[in-house]
Each structure stands twice: as structure tokens, then as C-alpha cells.
C-alpha positions as a Markdown table, in Angstrom:
| # | Residue | x | y | z |
|---|---|---|---|---|
| 1 | Unk | 40.7 | -48.9 | -71.4 |
| 2 | Unk | 37.7 | -51.2 | -70.6 |
| 3 | Unk | 34.3 | -50.1 | -71.5 |
| 4 | Unk | 31.4 | -52.5 | -70.8 |
| 5 | Unk | 29.0 | -50.4 | -72.8 |
| 6 | Unk | 30.9 | -51.1 | -75.9 |
| 7 | Unk | 31.5 | -54.6 | -75.5 |
| 8 | Unk | 29.1 | -57.4 | -77.2 |
| 9 | Unk | 28.0 | -60.0 | -74.8 |
| 10 | Unk | 29.9 | -62.8 | -76.9 |
| 11 | Unk | 33.2 | -60.5 | -76.8 |
| 12 | Unk | 32.8 | -60.1 | -72.9 |
| 13 | Unk | 32.3 | -63.8 | -72.3 |
| 14 | Unk | 35.3 | -64.8 | -74.3 |
| 15 | Unk | 37.5 | -62.3 | -72.5 |
| 16 | Unk | 36.0 | -63.5 | -69.1 |
| 17 | Unk | 36.7 | -67.3 | -70.2 |
| 18 | Unk | 40.4 | -66.3 | -71.1 |
| 19 | Unk | 43.5 | -66.8 | -69.0 |
| 20 | Unk | 43.4 | -63.1 | -68.5 |
| 21 | Unk | 42.9 | -62.0 | -64.9 |
| 22 | Unk | 40.4 | -59.2 | -66.0 |
| 23 | Unk | 37.7 | -59.2 | -66.6 |
| 24 | Unk | 36.9 | -61.3 | -63.4 |
| 25 | Unk | 34.7 | -61.8 | -60.4 |
| 26 | Unk | 34.5 | -58.2 | -59.7 |
| 27 | Unk | 33.3 | -57.0 | -63.0 |
| 28 | Unk | 30.7 | -59.9 | -63.0 |
| 29 | Unk | 29.5 | -58.8 | -59.5 |
| 30 | Unk | 29.1 | -55.3 | -60.9 |
| 31 | Unk | 27.4 | -56.6 | -64.1 |
| 32 | Unk | 24.9 | -58.6 | -62.0 |
| 33 | Unk | 24.0 | -55.5 | -60.2 |
| 34 | Unk | 23.4 | -53.8 | -63.7 |
| 35 | Unk | 21.3 | -56.7 | -64.9 |
| 36 | Unk | 19.3 | -56.5 | -61.8 |
| 37 | Unk | 18.6 | -52.8 | -62.1 |
| 38 | Unk | 17.4 | -53.5 | -65.7 |
| 39 | Unk | 15.1 | -56.1 | -64.8 |
| 40 | Unk | 13.8 | -53.4 | -62.2 |
| 41 | Unk | 13.4 | -50.9 | -65.2 |
| 42 | Unk | 11.3 | -53.4 | -67.1 |
| 43 | Unk | 8.9 | -54.4 | -64.6 |
| 44 | Unk | 8.4 | -50.5 | -64.0 |
| 45 | Unk | 7.7 | -50.0 | -67.8 |
| 46 | Unk | 5.6 | -52.9 | -68.0 |
| 47 | Unk | 3.4 | -51.8 | -65.0 |
| 48 | Unk | 3.2 | -48.5 | -66.1 |
| 49 | Unk | 2.0 | -49.2 | -69.4 |
| 50 | Unk | -1.3 | -50.2 | -67.8 |
| 51 | Unk | -1.4 | -48.1 | -64.6 |
| 52 | Unk | 0.8 | -44.8 | -64.8 |
| 53 | Unk | 2.3 | -44.1 | -61.4 |
| 54 | Unk | 4.8 | -41.3 | -60.1 |
| 55 | Unk | 5.9 | -43.8 | -57.7 |
| 56 | Unk | 7.0 | -46.2 | -60.4 |
| 57 | Unk | 8.5 | -43.2 | -62.6 |
| 58 | Unk | 10.7 | -42.4 | -59.6 |
| 59 | Unk | 11.8 | -45.9 | -59.5 |
| 60 | Unk | 12.3 | -46.2 | -63.0 |
| 61 | Unk | 14.8 | -43.1 | -62.7 |
| 62 | Unk | 16.5 | -44.5 | -59.9 |
| 63 | Unk | 17.1 | -48.1 | -61.7 |
| 64 | Unk | 18.2 | -46.4 | -64.9 |
| 65 | Unk | 20.8 | -44.5 | -62.7 |
| 66 | Unk | 21.9 | -47.7 | -61.0 |
| 67 | Unk | 22.6 | -49.5 | -64.2 |
| 68 | Unk | 24.9 | -46.6 | -65.1 |
| 69 | Unk | 26.7 | -46.9 | -61.9 |
| 70 | Unk | 27.1 | -50.6 | -61.9 |
| 71 | Unk | 28.8 | -50.6 | -65.4 |
| 72 | Unk | 31.0 | -47.6 | -64.4 |
| 73 | Unk | 32.0 | -49.8 | -61.3 |
| 74 | Unk | 32.7 | -53.0 | -63.6 |
| 75 | Unk | 35.1 | -51.0 | -65.8 |
| 76 | Unk | 36.5 | -49.5 | -62.5 |
| 77 | Unk | 36.9 | -52.9 | -61.3 |
| 78 | Unk | 39.3 | -53.8 | -64.1 |
| 79 | Unk | 41.3 | -51.1 | -63.8 |
| 80 | Unk | 41.8 | -51.3 | -60.1 |
| 81 | Unk | 42.9 | -54.9 | -60.4 |
| 82 | Unk | 45.1 | -54.0 | -63.2 |
| 83 | Unk | 46.8 | -51.5 | -60.9 |
| 84 | Unk | 47.5 | -54.0 | -58.1 |
| 85 | Unk | 49.0 | -56.3 | -60.6 |
| 86 | Unk | 51.2 | -53.5 | -62.0 |
| 87 | Unk | 52.5 | -52.6 | -58.4 |
| 88 | Unk | 53.4 | -56.2 | -57.6 |
| 89 | Unk | 55.3 | -56.5 | -60.8 |
| 90 | Unk | 57.5 | -53.6 | -59.9 |
| 91 | Unk | 61.1 | -54.3 | -59.3 |
| 92 | Unk | 61.6 | -55.0 | -55.3 |
| 93 | Unk | 64.4 | -52.5 | -55.4 |
| 94 | Unk | 61.9 | -49.7 | -56.4 |
| 95 | Unk | 61.7 | -47.8 | -53.2 |
| 96 | Unk | 58.0 | -47.0 | -53.4 |
| 97 | Unk | 56.8 | -50.6 | -54.4 |
| 98 | Unk | 55.3 | -51.3 | -50.8 |
| 99 | Unk | 53.6 | -48.0 | -50.9 |
| 100 | Unk | 52.3 | -48.7 | -54.4 |
| 101 | Unk | 50.8 | -51.9 | -53.5 |
| 102 | Unk | 49.1 | -50.7 | -50.3 |
| 103 | Unk | 47.6 | -47.9 | -52.2 |
| 104 | Unk | 46.4 | -50.1 | -55.2 |
| 105 | Unk | 45.1 | -52.8 | -52.9 |
| 106 | Unk | 42.9 | -50.3 | -51.2 |
| 107 | Unk | 41.6 | -49.1 | -54.2 |
| 108 | Unk | 40.7 | -52.7 | -55.3 |
| 109 | Unk | 38.9 | -53.1 | -52.1 |
| 110 | Unk | 37.2 | -49.7 | -52.6 |
| 111 | Unk | 35.7 | -50.6 | -55.8 |
| 112 | Unk | 33.7 | -53.9 | -54.7 |
| 113 | Unk | 33.0 | -52.1 | -51.7 |
| 114 | Unk | 31.0 | -49.6 | -53.5 |
| 115 | Unk | 29.5 | -52.3 | -55.8 |
| 116 | Unk | 28.2 | -53.8 | -52.6 |
| 117 | Unk | 26.9 | -50.7 | -51.3 |
| 118 | Unk | 25.0 | -49.9 | -54.6 |
| 119 | Unk | 23.5 | -53.5 | -54.3 |
| 120 | Unk | 22.1 | -52.7 | -51.1 |
| 121 | Unk | 20.4 | -49.6 | -52.4 |
| 122 | Unk | 19.1 | -51.7 | -55.3 |
| 123 | Unk | 17.6 | -54.3 | -53.1 |
| 124 | Unk | 16.0 | -51.5 | -51.0 |
| 125 | Unk | 14.4 | -50.1 | -54.0 |
| 126 | Unk | 13.5 | -53.5 | -55.1 |
| 127 | Unk | 11.5 | -54.0 | -51.7 |
| 128 | Unk | 9.3 | -51.0 | -53.0 |
| 129 | Unk | 8.8 | -52.4 | -56.4 |
| 130 | Unk | 7.9 | -55.9 | -55.5 |
| 131 | Unk | 4.3 | -55.1 | -54.2 |
| 132 | Unk | 3.8 | -52.4 | -56.9 |
| 133 | Unk | 4.6 | -54.2 | -60.2 |
| 134 | Unk | 2.2 | -55.9 | -62.2 |
| 135 | Unk | 1.6 | -59.5 | -61.6 |
| 136 | Unk | 3.0 | -60.1 | -65.1 |
| 137 | Unk | 6.5 | -59.0 | -63.9 |
| 138 | Unk | 6.6 | -60.2 | -60.4 |
| 139 | Unk | 9.0 | -63.1 | -61.2 |
| 140 | Unk | 11.0 | -60.6 | -62.9 |
| 141 | Unk | 11.3 | -58.5 | -59.7 |
| 142 | Unk | 12.2 | -61.7 | -58.0 |
| 143 | Unk | 15.0 | -62.6 | -60.5 |
| 144 | Unk | 16.3 | -58.9 | -59.8 |
| 145 | Unk | 16.6 | -59.6 | -56.0 |
| 146 | Unk | 18.5 | -62.7 | -56.6 |
| 147 | Unk | 20.9 | -61.0 | -59.0 |
| 148 | Unk | 21.3 | -58.1 | -56.8 |
| 149 | Unk | 22.0 | -60.3 | -53.8 |
| 150 | Unk | 24.7 | -61.9 | -56.0 |
| 151 | Unk | 26.2 | -58.6 | -56.8 |
| 152 | Unk | 26.3 | -57.8 | -53.3 |
| 153 | Unk | 27.8 | -61.3 | -52.0 |
| 154 | Unk | 30.4 | -61.5 | -54.9 |
| 155 | Unk | 31.6 | -57.9 | -54.5 |
| 156 | Unk | 32.3 | -58.6 | -50.7 |
| 157 | Unk | 34.2 | -61.8 | -51.6 |
| 158 | Unk | 36.4 | -59.5 | -53.9 |
| 159 | Unk | 36.9 | -57.1 | -50.8 |
| 160 | Unk | 38.0 | -60.0 | -48.7 |
| 161 | Unk | 40.3 | -61.5 | -51.4 |
| 162 | Unk | 42.2 | -58.0 | -51.1 |
| 163 | Unk | 41.8 | -57.4 | -47.6 |
| 164 | Unk | 43.8 | -60.4 | -47.0 |
| 165 | Unk | 46.9 | -58.6 | -48.3 |
| 166 | Unk | 46.5 | -55.5 | -46.2 |
| 167 | Unk | 48.8 | -54.9 | -43.3 |
| 168 | Unk | 46.9 | -52.2 | -41.7 |
| 169 | Unk | 45.1 | -54.1 | -38.8 |
| 170 | Unk | 42.9 | -51.2 | -37.7 |
| 171 | Unk | 41.6 | -50.7 | -41.5 |
| 172 | Unk | 41.4 | -54.3 | -41.9 |
| 173 | Unk | 39.1 | -54.5 | -38.9 |
| 174 | Unk | 37.2 | -51.6 | -39.9 |
| 175 | Unk | 36.3 | -53.0 | -43.5 |
| 176 | Unk | 35.7 | -56.6 | -42.2 |
| 177 | Unk | 32.9 | -54.9 | -39.9 |
| 178 | Unk | 31.4 | -52.8 | -42.8 |
| 179 | Unk | 31.2 | -56.0 | -44.8 |
| 180 | Unk | 29.5 | -58.1 | -42.1 |
| 181 | Unk | 27.0 | -55.4 | -41.7 |
| 182 | Unk | 26.4 | -55.3 | -45.6 |
| 183 | Unk | 25.9 | -59.0 | -45.8 |
| 184 | Unk | 23.5 | -59.0 | -42.9 |
| 185 | Unk | 21.5 | -56.1 | -44.6 |
| 186 | Unk | 21.6 | -58.2 | -48.1 |
| 187 | Unk | 20.1 | -61.1 | -46.3 |
| 188 | Unk | 17.3 | -59.0 | -44.8 |
| 189 | Unk | 16.3 | -57.3 | -47.9 |
| 190 | Unk | 16.6 | -60.1 | -50.2 |
| 191 | Unk | 14.3 | -62.1 | -48.1 |
| 192 | Unk | 11.9 | -59.3 | -48.1 |
| 193 | Unk | 11.7 | -59.2 | -51.8 |
| 194 | Unk | 11.6 | -62.8 | -52.3 |
| 195 | Unk | 8.8 | -63.1 | -49.6 |
| 196 | Unk | 6.5 | -60.4 | -51.3 |
| 197 | Unk | 7.2 | -62.0 | -54.8 |
| 198 | Unk | 6.4 | -65.8 | -53.6 |
| 199 | Unk | 3.1 | -64.3 | -51.8 |
| 200 | Unk | 1.9 | -62.4 | -55.1 |
| 201 | Unk | 2.7 | -65.6 | -57.1 |
| 202 | Unk | 0.6 | -67.7 | -54.8 |
| 203 | Unk | -2.4 | -65.6 | -54.9 |
């Protein structure tokens, strides 16, 4: 049973670099989101040490909850992909094999889709944080935005790789439309954060 919270950095990297299929890109996408959320926490705390603020306290609480969400999704991604592999490894004579494959593929799509959605939530809150955080931590807010964007775009890649094996055309069209909307929103939000950060650094 994967547990991102109990892994050492070195242990995770060794597993990631191995020939095992999991953890893979989906877990890394979620981990990128967790790292971004933690940078958001850091900027909130650095700023609140000098200027206490209810708005920053609310942001801190939200970033903290997002870190937990992303770590849970990193574990869920491993489980979802392993379930897909188990379904494909069923004997072709097993009557329920096609149904099992279809079901597990949709779950393997749902998890990174959720990562992407959470990444959008994260970027929205980073837009709020960027002008509020202290000058000392403004670059960290920018790094958080880049990591959040990486989480979203990486998660969408994982949605699409699994979507390629789904035979329900209606479902495929629906998910692809959602993916495109998420990507557009991601570009807009990320640009807003980076522009805000760049303007504050230039002062």
C-alpha cells in the first residue's frame, strides 16, 4: 500500500528511477502540487511573522489542506494504475475482463483529473498570495506557481494517455473538453502569478 508521507526522499527517488511502473508521472504530478502548496505555506508564515493577517491565515489553512489532498492523490494514482495493469493481466478468457479494464481506466483518468482540478485551485490561491506575501518570499510564490502549473499539465498528460484506451466516444469527448478548459485556465492563472511576482521583484 503506497504511503507518500512515510517515504524518505531518497527512497521515493530510488523507486521512481526503478523499472517499476509505479510510482510514475501521475504521482510526480501530485507531488509537484504538494511542494507548491508547501511553498505557499512558507510564504504565508514568513509574511505573518512580520505582519499578522486574517487573509494570510486563511490562505495558510487552505494551502495546508491542499498538501494533504495532493499526497493522498499521489498514493491514489499508484493504486489506480496498478489496478489497470491487474485488469490487463487477467486471462482473456475471463468474461469480466473488458469491463474491468474499462472501469479501472476511468479511475486512472479520474485521479489525475482531480490533481489537475486541485492544481487550478492552488493557482487561484497563489494569485491571491503573490501580492500579499513579503518581498522576502515573493520568488518562492513564483516557484510555487511554476510547480502548480507543472502539476496541472503533467496530470492532464496522464489523463490523456489513459483516455486513448477508452472506447466510449461520448465519455472521451467530455473528458477531452474538460482537459482543454483546465489547460486554458492553468495558463491564465499561472501568467497572472508570474506577472505579479516579476513586477514585485522589479521594484
